[in-house]
Kinemage of the C-alpha trace (Angstrom):
@kinemage 1
@onewidth
@group {chain A} dominant
@subgroup {mainchain}
@vectorlist {calphas} color= white
{ca met a 1} P 51.370 105.733 151.108
{ca val a 2} L 48.686 106.987 148.726
{ca gln a 3} L 45.065 107.069 149.764
{ca gln a 4} L 42.546 107.423 146.947
{ca ile a 5} L 39.093 108.618 147.857
{ca thr a 6} L 36.761 108.126 144.952
{ca cys a 7} L 33.792 110.164 145.170
{ca ala a 8} P 64.881 135.461 145.359
{ca pro a 9} L 61.540 136.164 143.516
{ca ile a 10} L 61.121 135.625 139.761
{ca tyr a 11} L 62.543 138.610 137.903
{ca val a 12} L 59.818 140.439 136.051
{ca pro a 13} L 59.903 143.915 134.512
{ca ala a 14} L 58.452 146.507 136.854
{ca val a 15} L 55.472 146.983 134.543
{ca ala a 16} L 54.659 143.311 134.972
{ca arg a 17} L 54.065 143.643 138.727
{ca leu a 18} L 50.369 144.274 139.250
{ca asp a 19} L 50.308 145.750 142.737
{ca ser a 20} L 48.565 149.077 142.260
{ca val a 21} L 45.371 149.495 144.231
{ca asp a 22} L 42.089 151.163 143.356
{ca ser a 23} L 38.532 150.845 144.564
{ca thr a 24} L 37.280 148.753 141.630
{ca pro a 25} L 35.824 145.457 142.880
{ca leu a 26} L 37.176 142.208 141.511
{ca tyr a 27} L 33.821 141.314 139.967
{ca gln a 28} L 30.197 142.233 140.368
{ca pro a 29} L 27.159 140.064 139.637
{ca thr a 30} L 24.601 141.481 137.253
{ca asp a 31} L 20.966 142.019 138.270
{ca asp a 32} L 20.015 138.717 136.626
{ca met a 33} L 22.775 136.936 138.504
{ca arg a 34} L 21.604 138.397 141.805
{ca ser a 35} L 18.102 137.015 141.297
{ca cys a 36} L 19.542 133.651 140.316
{ca gln a 37} L 21.822 133.695 143.358
{ca glu a 38} L 18.917 134.494 145.715
{ca glu a 39} L 17.081 131.420 144.466
{ca asn a 40} L 20.200 129.258 144.730
{ca ile a 41} L 20.944 130.461 148.279
{ca ala a 42} L 17.560 129.179 149.375
{ca ile a 43} L 18.252 125.842 147.708
{ca glu a 44} L 21.741 125.432 149.119
{ca ser a 45} L 20.747 126.451 152.652
{ca ala a 46} L 18.294 123.555 152.689
{ca leu a 47} L 21.013 121.166 151.623
{ca asn a 48} L 23.528 121.726 154.381
{ca asp a 49} L 22.725 118.339 155.847
{ca lys a 50} L 23.602 116.698 152.511
{ca cys a 51} L 27.040 118.268 152.242
{ca val a 52} L 30.306 116.402 152.017
{ca ala a 53} L 30.911 114.016 154.903
{ca val a 54} L 34.024 115.209 156.655
{ca glu a 55} L 35.924 112.896 158.920
{ca glu a 56} L 37.397 114.389 162.074
{ca leu a 57} L 40.938 115.684 161.917
{ca his a 58} L 43.234 112.994 163.166
{ca glu a 59} L 46.881 112.696 164.038
{ca asp a 60} L 48.638 110.150 161.844
{ca glu a 61} L 51.926 108.301 162.198
{ca asp a 62} L 53.923 111.105 160.592
{ca gly a 63} L 52.623 113.657 163.068
{ca tyr a 64} L 50.531 115.865 160.824
{ca asp a 65} L 46.807 116.465 160.713
{ca ser a 66} L 45.021 115.423 157.532
{ca asn a 67} L 41.445 116.224 156.689
{ca gln a 68} L 39.977 113.244 154.842
{ca ile a 69} L 36.988 114.252 152.789
{ca glu a 70} L 34.513 112.041 151.010
{ca val a 71} L 32.077 113.520 148.541
{ca glu a 72} L 28.730 111.772 148.504
{ca ala a 73} L 27.976 112.789 144.942
{ca cys a 74} L 31.326 111.417 143.858
{ca arg a 75} L 31.138 107.897 145.254
{ca gly a 76} L 27.404 107.397 144.679
{ca ser a 77} L 25.367 107.445 141.509
{ca leu a 78} L 23.937 110.693 140.166
{ca glu a 79} L 20.201 110.113 139.994
{ca val a 80} L 18.309 111.768 137.158
{ca asp a 81} L 15.510 114.105 138.191
{ca pro a 82} L 12.299 112.207 137.323
{ca ser a 83} L 10.409 115.469 136.884
{ca leu a 84} L 12.387 116.182 133.722
{ca ala a 85} L 10.442 115.196 130.641
{ca val a 86} L 12.135 113.448 127.719
{ca tyr a 87} L 12.170 115.629 124.643
{ca ser a 88} L 12.894 114.633 121.105
{ca asp a 89} L 14.005 118.101 120.066
{ca cys a 90} L 14.606 120.928 122.498
{ca glu a 91} L 17.149 123.580 123.321
{ca leu a 92} L 17.941 124.806 126.821
{ca asp a 93} L 19.056 128.352 127.496
{ca tyr a 94} L 20.439 129.386 130.894
{ca ser a 95} L 21.727 132.740 129.715
{ca asp a 96} L 19.466 134.598 132.142
{ca cys a 97} L 21.709 133.312 134.954
{ca ser a 98} L 24.238 135.804 133.538
{ca ser a 99} L 27.921 135.701 134.471
{ca tyr a 100} L 30.642 137.581 136.288
{ca cys a 101} L 32.547 140.643 135.164
{ca thr a 102} L 36.143 141.467 135.922
{ca asn a 103} L 38.225 144.577 135.477
{ca his a 104} L 41.892 145.106 134.830
{ca asp a 105} L 44.094 148.001 133.797
{ca ser a 106} L 46.019 147.841 130.542
{ca leu a 107} L 49.779 147.931 130.906
{ca ser a 108} L 51.853 149.662 128.220
{ca ser a 109} L 54.373 146.853 127.919
{ca ser a 110} L 55.377 144.028 125.642
{ca ile a 111} L 53.753 141.595 128.067
{ca asn a 112} L 50.449 142.795 126.618
{ca gln a 113} L 51.157 141.300 123.206
{ca tyr a 114} L 48.093 139.480 121.882
{ca phe a 115} L 46.704 138.426 118.522
{ca glu a 116} L 43.206 137.858 117.175
{ca glu a 117} L 42.132 134.480 115.823
{ca asn a 118} L 38.663 133.156 115.038
{ca gly a 119} L 37.139 136.185 116.706
{ca arg a 120} L 38.997 135.642 120.026
{ca arg a 121} L 42.080 137.283 121.578
{ca tyr a 122} L 45.056 135.057 122.443
{ca his a 123} L 48.299 135.535 124.357
{ca ser a 124} L 51.541 135.813 122.349
{ca tyr a 125} L 54.333 137.248 124.539
{ca phe a 126} L 55.751 133.831 125.509
{ca gly a 127} L 54.869 132.284 122.140
{ca thr a 128} L 51.625 131.809 120.266
{ca asp a 129} L 51.381 128.112 121.173
{ca lys a 130} L 52.338 128.461 124.829
{ca tyr a 131} L 48.699 128.914 125.875
{ca leu a 132} L 45.962 127.692 123.529
{ca met a 133} L 43.037 129.340 125.291
{ca pro a 134} L 41.901 132.954 124.786
{ca thr a 135} L 42.602 135.701 127.301
{ca asp a 136} L 39.900 138.194 126.337
{ca glu a 137} L 37.185 139.590 128.585
{ca ile a 138} L 34.749 136.811 127.631
{ca glu a 139} L 37.234 134.219 128.830
{ca gln a 140} L 37.983 136.140 132.018
{ca glu a 141} L 34.283 136.097 132.912
{ca arg a 142} L 34.171 132.361 132.223
{ca leu a 143} L 37.243 131.737 134.403
{ca asn a 144} L 35.658 133.573 137.324
{ca met a 145} L 32.442 131.590 136.961
{ca his a 146} L 34.430 128.336 136.756
{ca his a 147} L 36.106 129.318 140.023
{ca glu a 148} L 32.655 129.525 141.645
{ca ile a 149} L 31.744 126.103 140.227
{ca met a 150} L 34.869 124.515 141.687
{ca leu a 151} L 34.160 126.180 145.027
{ca ala a 152} L 30.688 124.644 144.967
{ca leu a 153} L 32.134 121.207 144.195
{ca leu a 154} L 34.502 121.535 147.178
{ca glu a 155} L 31.762 122.804 149.489
{ca gly a 156} L 33.234 126.297 149.628
{ca lys a 157} L 36.806 125.160 150.285
{ca leu a 158} L 39.613 126.863 148.381
{ca his a 159} L 41.905 123.883 148.978
{ca leu a 160} L 41.868 120.399 150.467
{ca ala a 161} L 45.514 120.193 151.580
{ca pro a 162} L 45.756 120.416 155.409
{ca ile a 163} L 47.803 123.622 155.584
{ca glu a 164} L 48.150 125.457 158.888
{ca asp a 165} L 49.202 129.091 159.403
{ca pro a 166} L 51.026 129.480 156.055
{ca glu a 167} L 53.413 132.390 155.664
{ca arg a 168} L 53.834 132.312 151.872
{ca ile a 169} L 51.493 130.847 149.238
{ca leu a 170} L 52.140 130.521 145.495
{ca asp a 171} L 49.355 130.168 142.910
{ca ile a 172} L 50.701 128.884 139.576
{ca gly a 173} L 48.620 129.848 136.551
{ca thr a 174} L 46.612 132.337 138.580
{ca gly a 175} L 44.522 133.526 135.599
{ca thr a 176} L 42.263 136.346 136.762
{ca gly a 177} L 43.758 136.014 140.243
{ca ile a 178} L 40.437 135.217 141.911
{ca trp a 179} L 41.734 132.182 143.852
{ca ala a 180} L 44.816 134.074 145.054
{ca thr a 181} L 42.697 137.034 146.111
{ca asp a 182} L 40.311 134.815 148.063
{ca met a 183} L 43.243 133.086 149.769
{ca ala a 184} L 44.733 136.445 150.732
{ca asp a 185} L 41.430 137.409 152.344
{ca ile a 186} L 41.342 134.178 154.376
{ca tyr a 187} L 45.034 133.965 155.310
{ca gln a 188} L 45.629 137.623 156.060
{ca asp a 189} L 48.995 137.016 157.751
{ca ala a 190} L 50.357 135.217 154.677
{ca glu a 191} L 51.855 136.654 151.507
{ca val a 192} L 50.033 135.275 148.455
{ca val a 193} L 51.804 135.389 145.093
{ca gly a 194} L 49.977 134.646 141.838
{ca ile a 195} L 51.956 133.992 138.660
{ca asp a 196} L 50.697 133.821 135.075
{ca ile a 197} L 51.920 134.432 131.532
{ca ser a 198} L 49.281 137.131 130.935
{ca pro a 199} L 48.656 140.270 133.027
{ca ile a 200} L 44.870 139.892 133.209
{ca gln a 201} L 44.630 140.146 136.993
{ca pro a 202} L 42.697 142.966 138.712
{ca ser a 203} L 44.443 146.070 139.952
{ca trp a 204} L 42.431 145.914 143.179
{ca val a 205} L 43.936 143.282 145.462
{ca pro a 206} L 44.412 142.809 149.209
{ca ala a 207} L 47.614 144.262 150.625
{ca asn a 208} L 49.079 140.774 151.150
{ca cys a 209} L 48.488 139.663 147.544
{ca lys a 210} L 50.579 140.386 144.461
{ca phe a 211} L 50.828 139.101 140.891
{ca glu a 212} L 53.815 138.414 138.669
{ca val a 213} L 54.197 137.585 134.987
{ca asp a 214} L 56.475 134.733 133.940
{ca asp a 215} L 56.605 131.304 132.292
{ca val a 216} L 56.704 128.555 134.925
{ca glu a 217} L 58.263 126.101 132.454
{ca leu a 218} L 61.435 128.200 132.600
{ca glu a 219} L 63.858 128.095 135.534
{ca trp a 220} L 62.403 129.733 138.621
{ca glu a 221} L 64.306 132.376 140.574
{ca tyr a 222} L 62.465 131.887 143.850
{ca asp a 223} L 64.658 130.862 146.769
{ca asp a 224} L 64.751 127.259 147.910
{ca glu a 225} L 62.084 126.350 150.482
{ca ser a 226} L 60.359 129.715 150.158
{ca phe a 227} L 56.656 128.708 150.129
{ca asp a 228} L 54.479 126.843 152.616
{ca phe a 229} L 51.834 125.957 150.033
{ca ile a 230} L 51.882 125.829 146.218
{ca his a 231} L 48.613 125.586 144.282
{ca val a 232} L 48.216 124.465 140.655
{ca arg a 233} L 44.765 124.412 139.053
{ca asn a 234} L 43.557 123.682 135.506
{ca leu a 235} L 46.883 123.810 133.672
{ca ala a 236} L 46.616 120.463 131.858
{ca gln a 237} L 46.120 122.238 128.504
{ca ser a 238} L 48.937 124.711 129.195
{ca ile a 239} L 52.046 122.835 130.371
{ca thr a 240} L 54.203 120.365 128.471
{ca asp a 241} L 57.296 120.030 130.682
{ca trp a 242} L 55.701 118.845 133.910
{ca glu a 243} L 58.963 117.291 135.089
{ca thr a 244} L 60.606 120.722 135.253
{ca val a 245} L 57.565 122.370 136.838
{ca met a 246} L 57.165 119.686 139.518
{ca gly a 247} L 60.904 119.777 140.234
{ca glu a 248} L 60.779 123.518 140.815
{ca ile a 249} L 57.683 123.142 142.981
{ca tyr a 250} L 59.484 120.581 145.143
{ca arg a 251} L 62.544 122.819 145.438
{ca cys a 252} L 60.558 125.907 146.407
{ca val a 253} L 58.166 124.383 148.944
{ca ile a 254} L 59.383 124.035 152.522
{ca pro a 255} L 59.881 120.630 154.182
{ca asn a 256} L 56.456 119.528 155.465
{ca gly a 257} L 54.921 122.055 153.064
{ca trp a 258} L 52.124 121.074 150.695
{ca val a 259} L 51.388 121.162 146.979
{ca glu a 260} L 47.909 120.706 145.529
{ca leu a 261} L 47.080 119.843 141.910
{ca ala a 262} L 43.516 120.273 140.644
{ca glu a 263} L 42.304 119.559 137.119
{ca thr a 264} L 38.993 119.456 135.274
{ca gly a 265} L 38.832 116.134 133.463
{ca thr a 266} L 37.966 115.906 129.769
{ca gln a 267} L 36.676 112.328 129.740
{ca ile a 268} L 32.878 112.083 129.586
{ca phe a 269} L 30.747 109.545 131.464
{ca ser a 270} L 27.086 108.605 131.759
{ca glu a 271} L 25.578 106.170 134.245
{ca asp a 272} L 22.472 105.523 132.141
{ca asn a 273} L 24.196 105.327 128.735
{ca thr a 274} L 22.796 108.613 127.449
{ca leu a 275} L 26.011 110.071 126.072
{ca gly a 276} L 25.600 112.758 123.427
{ca glu a 277} L 27.550 111.661 120.350
{ca ala a 278} L 28.571 115.169 119.280
{ca phe a 279} L 29.630 116.057 122.830
{ca val a 280} L 31.809 112.951 123.102
{ca lys a 281} L 33.318 113.622 119.675
{ca tyr a 282} L 34.235 117.153 120.751
{ca his a 283} L 36.130 115.862 123.773
{ca asp a 284} L 37.743 113.026 121.826
{ca cys a 285} L 39.087 115.559 119.318
{ca leu a 286} L 40.256 117.828 122.136
{ca asn a 287} L 42.075 114.974 123.873
{ca asp a 288} L 43.583 113.872 120.560
{ca ala a 289} L 44.944 117.368 119.897
{ca met a 290} L 46.359 117.692 123.399
{ca met a 291} L 48.049 114.295 123.162
{ca gln a 292} L 49.738 115.355 119.925
{ca ile a 293} L 51.450 118.289 121.664
{ca gly a 294} L 52.406 116.349 124.792
{ca arg a 295} L 49.614 117.540 127.078
{ca pro a 296} L 47.544 114.442 127.921
{ca pro a 297} L 44.079 114.737 129.477
{ca pro a 298} L 44.220 114.829 133.284
{ca thr a 299} L 43.353 111.790 135.382
{ca ser a 300} L 43.748 111.031 139.070
{ca glu a 301} L 46.449 108.494 138.233
{ca leu a 302} L 48.393 111.097 136.269
{ca leu a 303} L 48.276 113.646 139.105
{ca gln a 304} L 49.368 110.965 141.559
{ca gln a 305} L 52.269 109.986 139.309
{ca arg a 306} L 53.477 113.593 139.038
{ca leu a 307} L 53.484 114.009 142.809
{ca glu a 308} L 55.240 110.677 143.397
{ca asp a 309} L 57.872 111.281 140.714
{ca ala a 310} L 58.694 114.671 142.234
{ca gly a 311} L 59.241 113.105 145.672
{ca phe a 312} L 56.085 114.088 147.560
{ca val a 313} L 54.605 111.774 150.192
{ca asp a 314} L 51.301 111.373 152.059
{ca ile a 315} L 49.467 111.783 148.763
{ca lys a 316} L 45.685 111.834 148.738
{ca ile a 317} L 43.461 111.731 145.678
{ca phe a 318} L 39.898 113.040 145.304
{ca glu a 319} L 37.410 112.798 142.447
{ca phe a 320} L 34.252 114.904 142.187
{ca lys a 321} L 31.475 114.325 139.676
{ca gln a 322} L 30.503 117.495 137.828
{ca pro a 323} L 27.267 117.120 135.808
{ca trp a 324} L 26.733 118.830 132.476
{ca gly a 325} L 23.300 120.371 132.912
{ca pro a 326} L 20.544 120.444 135.559
{ca trp a 327} L 19.521 116.809 135.122
{ca pro a 328} L 20.527 115.441 138.588
{ca lys a 329} L 17.758 114.901 141.121
{ca asp a 330} L 19.923 116.225 143.967
{ca glu a 331} L 19.257 119.962 144.215
{ca arg a 332} L 22.836 120.902 144.995
{ca met a 333} L 24.184 118.982 141.998
{ca lys a 334} L 21.378 120.438 139.872
{ca val a 335} L 22.636 123.962 140.645
{ca ile a 336} L 26.231 122.947 139.875
{ca gly a 337} L 25.150 121.325 136.615
{ca ser a 338} L 23.282 124.471 135.558
{ca met a 339} L 26.337 126.610 136.252
{ca phe a 340} L 28.616 124.165 134.428
{ca leu a 341} L 26.382 124.166 131.341
{ca leu a 342} L 26.231 127.956 131.366
{ca asn a 343} L 30.018 128.016 131.616
{ca ala a 344} L 30.210 125.759 128.547
{ca lys a 345} L 28.482 128.334 126.328
{ca thr a 346} L 31.825 130.094 125.923
{ca gly a 347} L 34.017 127.325 127.333
{ca met a 348} L 33.524 124.953 124.405
{ca glu a 349} L 35.089 127.493 122.046
{ca ala a 350} L 37.719 128.525 124.577
{ca tyr a 351} L 39.020 124.981 124.980
{ca gly a 352} L 38.507 123.771 121.431
{ca leu a 353} L 39.023 126.375 118.703
{ca ala a 354} L 42.808 126.746 118.846
{ca pro a 355} L 43.626 123.022 119.300
{ca phe a 356} L 41.230 122.033 116.517
{ca thr a 357} L 42.534 124.555 113.960
{ca arg a 358} L 46.235 124.644 114.903
{ca val a 359} L 46.947 121.051 115.933
{ca leu a 360} L 44.425 119.004 113.953
{ca gly a 361} L 45.584 120.072 110.509
{ca thr a 362} L 42.536 118.726 108.695
{ca met a 363} L 40.041 120.967 110.509
{ca asp a 364} L 39.319 124.469 109.193
{ca pro a 365} L 37.820 127.237 111.369
{ca gln a 366} L 34.282 126.613 110.082
{ca ala a 367} L 34.478 122.901 110.926
{ca ala a 368} L 35.940 123.684 114.350
{ca gln a 369} L 33.152 126.161 115.083
{ca lys a 370} L 30.552 123.614 113.978
{ca leu a 371} L 32.050 120.943 116.243
{ca cys a 372} L 31.879 123.327 119.223
{ca glu a 373} L 28.272 124.278 118.471
{ca glu a 374} L 27.112 120.685 117.965
{ca gly a 375} L 28.888 119.591 121.127
{ca leu a 376} L 27.194 122.324 123.142
{ca ala a 377} L 23.796 121.443 121.673
{ca ala a 378} L 24.287 117.818 122.739
{ca ala a 379} L 25.156 118.924 126.281
{ca glu a 380} L 22.036 121.116 126.420
{ca ser a 381} L 19.699 118.249 125.560
{ca pro a 382} L 17.803 116.976 128.646
{ca asn a 383} L 17.991 113.514 127.088
{ca his a 384} L 21.747 113.370 127.761
{ca his a 385} L 22.797 112.791 131.383
{ca met a 386} L 26.555 113.279 131.209
{ca tyr a 387} L 29.238 114.217 133.695
{ca ser a 388} L 32.997 114.595 133.905
{ca leu a 389} L 35.360 114.463 136.883
{ca phe a 390} L 37.133 117.170 138.827
{ca his a 391} L 40.416 115.714 140.096
{ca val a 392} L 42.232 117.010 143.186
{ca ala a 393} L 45.487 115.577 144.532
{ca tyr a 394} L 47.816 116.883 147.194
{ca gly a 395} L 51.103 115.777 148.723
{ca arg a 396} L 53.640 116.795 151.348
{ca arg a 397} L 57.326 117.447 150.896
{ca pro a 398} L 59.047 115.195 153.445
{ca glu a 399} L 61.569 116.346 156.007
{ca thr a 400} L 65.143 116.052 154.778
{ca asp a 401} L 65.744 113.207 157.253
{ca asp a 402} L 62.565 111.277 156.371
{ca ile a 403} L 63.461 107.632 155.685
{ca asp a 404} L 61.164 104.874 154.495
{ca asp a 405} L 60.934 102.186 157.175
{ca ser a 406} L 61.218 99.508 154.493
{ca asp a 407} L 64.674 100.808 153.542
{ca cys a 408} L 66.213 100.705 157.017
{ca ser a 409} L 66.939 98.055 159.613
{ca ser a 410} L 67.886 97.819 163.254
{ca asp a 411} L 71.479 98.154 164.393
{ca ala a 412} L 71.609 94.470 165.261
{ca glu a 413} L 70.389 93.445 161.820
{ca gly a 414} L 72.889 95.783 160.211
{ca glu a 415} L 75.789 94.283 162.171
{ca ala a 416} L 74.709 90.758 161.201
{ca glu a 417} L 74.531 91.738 157.529
{ca asp a 418} L 78.000 93.323 157.708
{ca leu a 419} L 79.449 90.087 159.102
{ca ala a 420} L 77.745 88.046 156.392
{ca ile a 421} L 79.144 90.317 153.689
{ca leu a 422} L 82.666 89.980 155.052
{ca glu a 423} L 82.433 86.182 154.753
{ca gln a 424} L 81.577 86.321 151.017
{ca pro a 425} L 83.795 87.105 148.030
{ca ile a 426} L 83.829 90.718 146.923
{ca lys a 427} L 81.609 91.337 143.861
{ca met a 428} L 81.531 94.290 141.499
{ca pro a 429} L 78.293 96.261 141.891
{ca gly a 430} L 75.750 95.777 139.146
{ca lys a 431} L 73.052 98.063 137.834
{ca val a 432} L 70.011 98.206 140.098
{ca leu a 433} L 66.651 98.211 138.356
{ca leu a 434} L 63.825 99.780 140.310
{ca glu a 435} L 60.288 98.557 139.797
{ca thr a 436} L 57.956 101.237 138.518
{ca glu a 437} L 54.281 101.407 137.864
{ca ala a 438} L 52.943 100.789 134.395
{ca pro a 439} L 52.500 103.893 132.207
{ca val a 440} L 49.309 105.801 132.834
{ca asn a 441} L 46.523 104.874 130.441
{ca val a 442} L 44.695 108.032 129.365
{ca asn a 443} L 42.056 106.019 127.511
{ca gly a 444} L 42.743 107.691 124.184
{ca thr a 445} L 40.966 106.228 121.156
{ca ala a 446} L 41.558 106.635 117.426
{ca ile a 447} L 38.782 108.754 115.993
{ca ala a 448} L 38.003 110.825 112.903
{ca cys a 449} L 38.012 114.490 113.915
{ca ala a 450} L 37.864 115.986 110.454
């Protein structure tokens, strides 16, 4: 039953295993970031009473504890801060909030094959179109900041799945490795493995954390039932063959183990009809490009379908509103919106440049750059009160002897049915058609992106 709450290891060359240790920290805030953080700490400490309402852990019919979380900002309206004036022409700049820095050692190996395009560095070892986002230092800083934004949306939680005492954890598409590193710090008795197509992870990691380089759309070489928890976050623009990936996830997670999918949505909403036209056009073009290469924009329904099709049960769905800019009245959401807008200063190019120029054949680099700039300007306008959704869905792999009650009957009923069958003529079996849900509607619209 689905409950929706709105609101042997992979073989990699030795050089691809990033398990050397030095004293370099994963990332360090700049002086500007420290001052910004001090102000935000004071704000957030006063908002503890407004945090997500968490229902008590309860024992359900299947015998596992599930933590049901409702996010107030998700199910309620986002109220615009009345102290914000309406401007006809203004430009916001949150650059003094700075960003995060990461460090990584270069490996003298073919896995470090990259190419330059439109002033950004892209991955190429597994194919130039395997990953359409850059992997340079600018993008690594943005990824680490986005991690902090998602932590803020989840009230500091690294996951929502109700895992207990995991022994092995797998992070698919680990990126800079910041989530895997944090998990290794929390679950110190567990081995945490992060996998990615690019070796951009730090060389400093906890002893129980390691990183590997491989393509998860290829056949995995992990043993069956070898992980207690598998985490997948923000890979909607990176994976085409989800059927293979979800099948391998199901095979490699233990019975009663959990998988969690989390995606940043690319559909834009406004509760007071103040959508920025250029910002919406940017996302429409992005969704159009992704649809053309078989990577549809993420929705809660799509994540649910992937979990169900793979065979997972006890699925729960969560949606979190993430504002673009500091327009919400709620102080906590104001801080998140400021961080999200700052993240967009490089994120608009990161998400858009390659899809616009490679997939949408009518758009040249200058037009793509202009679309990114105009979209960002629309997001920075205080007159536009826009938000998108952060989707989280998790499910449990059932025990091998789990049987749906609707598919079984009592012994007495079975005996009666057997007698009834014996009294009827024998018939050749026909093809059984199973009812399925209608295809997921990703709300795509025909637009002019040129």
